C-alpha positions in Angstrom: -26.8 -17.4 -0.4 -25.0 -15.5 -3.3 -21.7 -14.5 -3.5 -20.6 -11.9 -6.4 -17.1 -11.1 -7.3 -16.6 -8.1 -9.7 -13.4 -9.2 -10.6 -12.5 -12.3 -12.4 -10.2 -14.5 -10.3 -9.1 -17.0 -12.9 -10.2 -20.5 -13.6 -8.2 -22.0 -10.7 -9.3 -19.8 -8.0 -12.8 -19.7 -9.0 -13.0 -23.4 -9.4 -11.6 -24.1 -5.8 -14.1 -21.6 -4.2 -17.0 -23.4 -6.1 -15.7 -27.0 -5.1 -15.0 -25.8 -1.4 -18.3 -24.3 -0.7 -20.9 -26.0 -2.8 -24.1 -24.7 -0.8 -22.8 -21.2 -2.1 -23.4 -19.6 -5.6 -20.7 -17.9 -7.0 -20.7 -15.4 -9.9 -17.7 -14.0 -11.2 -18.1 -10.6 -13.5 -15.2 -8.2 -14.6 -16.7 -5.1 -13.2 -19.8 -4.0 -11.1 -21.7 -2.7 -14.3 -21.6 -6.3 -15.6 -23.1 -7.8 -12.1 -25.9 -5.1 -12.3 -28.7 -7.5 -12.5 -27.5 -9.4 -9.3 -27.2 -6.3 -7.1 -30.2 -6.7 -5.2 -29.6 -10.4 -4.7 -26.2 -10.9 -3.3 -25.3 -11.5 0.0 -21.6 -11.2 0.0 -19.4 -8.9 -2.5 -15.9 -9.4 -3.8 -14.5 -6.1 -5.3 -11.5 -3.9 -5.6 -14.0 -1.2 -4.9 -12.9 1.3 -7.5 -16.3 1.3 -9.2 -18.7 0.7 -6.3 -21.0 3.7 -5.6 -23.5 4.9 -2.9 -26.2 3.8 -5.2 -24.9 0.5 -5.4 -25.2 0.1 -2.0 -28.5 1.1 -1.2 -29.9 -0.9 -4.0 -28.0 -4.3 -2.7 -30.6 -4.6 0.2 -29.6 -8.2 1.0 -25.8 -7.4 1.1 -24.1 -8.2 4.3 -20.6 -8.4 3.9 -17.9 -6.8 1.4 -14.4 -8.3 1.0 -12.3 -5.6 -0.6 -9.5 -7.4 -2.7 -6.9 -4.6 -1.8 -5.4 -2.8 1.1 -6.4 0.6 -0.1 -10.3 1.2 0.6 -9.9 5.0 0.2 -12.5 4.8 -2.8 -15.1 2.9 -1.1 -18.6 4.8 -0.3 -18.0 4.5 3.3 -21.0 6.6 4.2 -23.7 4.2 2.7 -21.7 1.3 3.9 -22.3 2.6 7.5 -25.7 3.5 7.0 -26.6 0.0 5.9 -24.5 -1.6 8.5 -22.5 -4.0 6.0 -19.4 -5.6 7.0 -16.1 -4.7 5.3 -13.0 -6.4 5.3 -9.7 -5.7 3.0 -6.8 -7.8 2.0 -4.4 -5.9 4.4 -1.1 -7.7 4.8 -1.0 -9.6 1.5 1.3 -7.0 0.1 4.0 -7.4 2.7 6.5 -9.6 0.8 6.5 -7.8 -2.7 6.6 -4.1 -0.9 9.2 -5.1 1.1 10.9 -6.4 -1.6 10.3 -3.3 -3.7 11.7 -0.9 -0.9 15.3 -3.1 -0.3 15.4 -3.3 -4.2 15.0 0.4 -4.8 17.3 1.3 -2.1 19.9 -0.7 -3.4 19.4 0.3 -7.0 19.8 3.7 -5.8 22.9 3.4 -3.6 24.7 1.1 -6.0 24.0 3.1 -9.1 22.3 0.4 -11.1 20.6 2.8 -13.5 24.2 4.9 -14.0 25.7 1.5 -15.1 23.0 0.5 -17.3 23.3 3.6 -19.1 27.1 3.1 -19.6 26.4 -0.2 -20.8 23.8 1.3 -23.3 26.6 3.5 -24.3 29.3 0.7 -24.6 31.3 2.8 -21.9 33.5 1.0 -19.4 33.8 3.7 -16.3 34.5 2.2 -12.8 35.0 5.7 -11.4 31.0 6.0 -10.4 30.8 5.8 -6.6 28.6 3.4 -4.9 27.5 2.9 -1.3 26.1 0.5 0.9 23.0 0.4 2.6 24.2 -2.1 5.4 24.5 -0.5 8.8 22.1 2.8 7.8 19.1 3.7 9.9 15.5 3.4 8.2 12.4 4.9 9.6 9.0 3.3 8.6 6.3 5.8 9.1 3.0 3.9 8.8 4.5 0.7 10.3 1.9 -2.0 10.1 2.5 -5.6 8.4 4.4 -4.1 5.3 6.4 -2.1 7.6 7.2 -4.9 10.0 8.2 -7.3 6.8 10.4 -4.4 5.7 11.9 -4.1 8.9 12.8 -7.8 9.1 14.6 -7.6 5.7 16.4 -4.4 6.8 17.9 -6.1 9.7 19.5 -8.8 7.4 21.5 -5.4 6.4 22.2 -4.7 10.1 20.1 -1.5 9.9 18.6 0.2 12.8 15.0 0.5 12.5 12.5 3.0 13.9 8.6 2.7 13.4 6.1 5.8 13.5 2.5 4.5 14.3 -0.7 6.1 15.9 -0.3 4.0 19.0 3.4 3.5 19.8 4.1 0.3 22.0 6.9 -2.1 20.6 6.6 -3.9 17.2 8.4 -6.9 15.8 12.0 -6.0 14.2 12.0 -2.5 15.2 14.4 -0.9 17.7 12.2 1.8 18.6 8.5 3.0 18.1 7.6 6.6 18.0 4.1 7.9 18.0 3.0 10.5 15.3 3.6 13.4 17.7 7.2 12.4 17.7 7.6 11.9 13.9 10.1 14.5 13.6 12.7 13.0 16.1 12.4 9.6 14.2 12.7 11.5 10.7 16.0 13.5 12.1 17.8 9.9 12.6 17.0 8.1 9.2 19.1 7.4 6.4 16.0 6.2 4.6 12.5 7.3 5.2 9.9 5.1 4.1 6.1 6.1 3.9 3.6 3.2 4.1 0.7 5.5 5.1 -2.9 4.6 3.7 -5.2 7.4 2.2 -7.4 8.6 5.1 -8.4 12.4 6.2 -5.5 12.4 8.6 -2.9 11.3 6.4 -3.5 13.5 3.4 -1.0 16.0 3.1 0.9 14.7 6.1 4.2 15.4 5.2 4.8 19.3 5.4 8.1 21.3 4.7 8.7 20.9 8.5 9.0 17.1 8.3 11.5 17.5 5.4 13.6 20.2 7.1 14.0 17.6 9.8 15.5 15.2 7.7 19.3 14.5 7.0 20.4 16.2 3.8 21.4 12.9 2.4 18.3 11.1 3.4 16.4 9.1 0.7 12.5 9.4 1.2 10.6 6.5 -0.6 6.8 6.4 -0.8 5.0 3.3 -1.5 1.8 3.9 0.6 -0.4 6.6 -1.0 0.7 9.5 -3.2 -1.6 11.9 -1.4 0.5 12.0 1.8 2.7 14.7 0.6 1.9 17.1 -2.2 4.2 17.4 -5.3 4.8 21.0 -4.4 6.2 20.4 -0.9 8.2 17.4 -1.9 9.8 19.2 -5.0 10.6 22.3 -2.5 12.5 19.8 -0.4 14.5 18.2 -3.1 15.2 21.5 -5.2 16.3 23.1 -1.8 18.5 20.1 -1.0 16.8 19.2 2.4 16.9 15.7 1.2 19.1 13.8 -1.5 16.5 11.7 -3.5 13.1 10.4 -3.7 11.9 7.3 -4.5 8.2 7.4 -5.7 5.7 4.4 -6.5 2.7 6.5 -5.8 2.0 10.0 -6.4 -0.6 12.7 -5.6 -2.4 12.5 -9.2 -2.4 9.0 -10.9 -1.6 8.3 -13.5 1.0 11.1 -13.3 0.2 13.8 -15.8 2.3 14.2 -18.5 3.3 17.8 -17.5 4.5 16.9 -14.1 7.8 17.8 -13.3 8.4 14.8 -11.4 9.1 12.7 -14.7 12.1 14.7 -15.6 13.3 15.6 -11.9 17.3 14.3 -11.4 16.7 13.6 -8.0 13.3 11.4 -8.2 13.4 7.6 -9.4 9.8 6.9 -10.4 7.7 3.8 -10.7 3.9 3.3 -11.6 2.5 2.1 -8.5 3.5 -1.4 -8.9 5.4 -2.1 -5.6 2.5 -4.4 -4.5 2.1 -6.3 -7.9 2.5 -9.9 -7.2 1.6 -13.1 -9.1 0.5 -14.6 -5.7 -1.9 -11.4 -5.1 -5.0 -12.9 -5.9 -4.4 -16.4 -4.0 -3.2 -14.8 -0.9 -6.3 -12.5 -1.1 -8.5 -15.7 -1.3 -6.8 -17.2 1.9 -8.2 -14.2 3.8 -11.5 -14.5 2.4 -11.9 -18.0 3.1 -10.9 -17.8 6.7 -13.4 -14.9 7.3 -16.1 -16.8 5.1 -15.8 -19.9 7.4 -16.8 -17.7 10.2 -19.5 -15.9 8.3 -21.4 -19.0 7.6 -21.3 -19.8 11.4 -22.7 -16.5 12.2 -19.4 -15.5 14.0 -17.9 -12.0 13.6 -15.0 -11.9 10.9 -11.5 -12.2 12.6 -9.5 -10.9 9.9 -9.0 -7.1 8.7 -12.4 -5.4 9.9 -12.7 -2.0 8.8 -14.2 0.6 10.5 -16.2 2.8 8.0 -16.3 5.8 10.3 -12.5 5.9 10.3 -11.9 4.7 6.7 -9.3 2.0 7.8 
């Protein structure tokens, strides 16, 4: 059985896999183009998915399972995957630690005015008059409250925050004081000091935030998006900021990435921008391999895969 990875995992992880599963053949490449000669032979594919095409799927006649090494699967050729009946899983959940830390760090950074004090240091200026605030005791609404949202809510509780979740299904979730369904999202937004968006990119979430959602928020609310940038258009977000519907936006993702040089987001005084790095971690691939190995053990026994199966029809 041939397992092809279209990304290099590093010597340590690659050796661990080959030693742990001696009956399998592992081949590691930098991209799908390098793996071209083995496409027709592979049984399992590990990929980030950004360079996988319909043609690759149709040519991979033996392919039974695709492990996407990221949580986002919006670039996958789902139509071909569904037609072929290929099982697809992803690495959902491995981002929860770095992304939850990112959100808390960025909110603290903004409320504590750390950028202003960094500028003062560069100017050798000693000024204690800059006002600062505490994030403790605030209300946080998390839209798209899966594994990442639950970890963020857990950290928020250390700051005595009230936490609200917005999900498709409602119900109860760990570390949340209340869970709202999507049709009640505006009620959850209206109470929030911090709105954190962790929505994936699916047909139902593109352009999710409209003017009415920002109108429902507090004027001093901070909107933080670390899910997918297409959940809100640049036009809608800038209008909300320019008309003082909200106080500030923290963006790790944007509608178009990389962000075009002529975008007003770069220089907007009410936006803090980072280049889609909230999920970065030195432990990223090792955590993804834990999920892969657990699913692989089931796969080799002919059992269904228990972790993070994706429905190609829904795209998540």
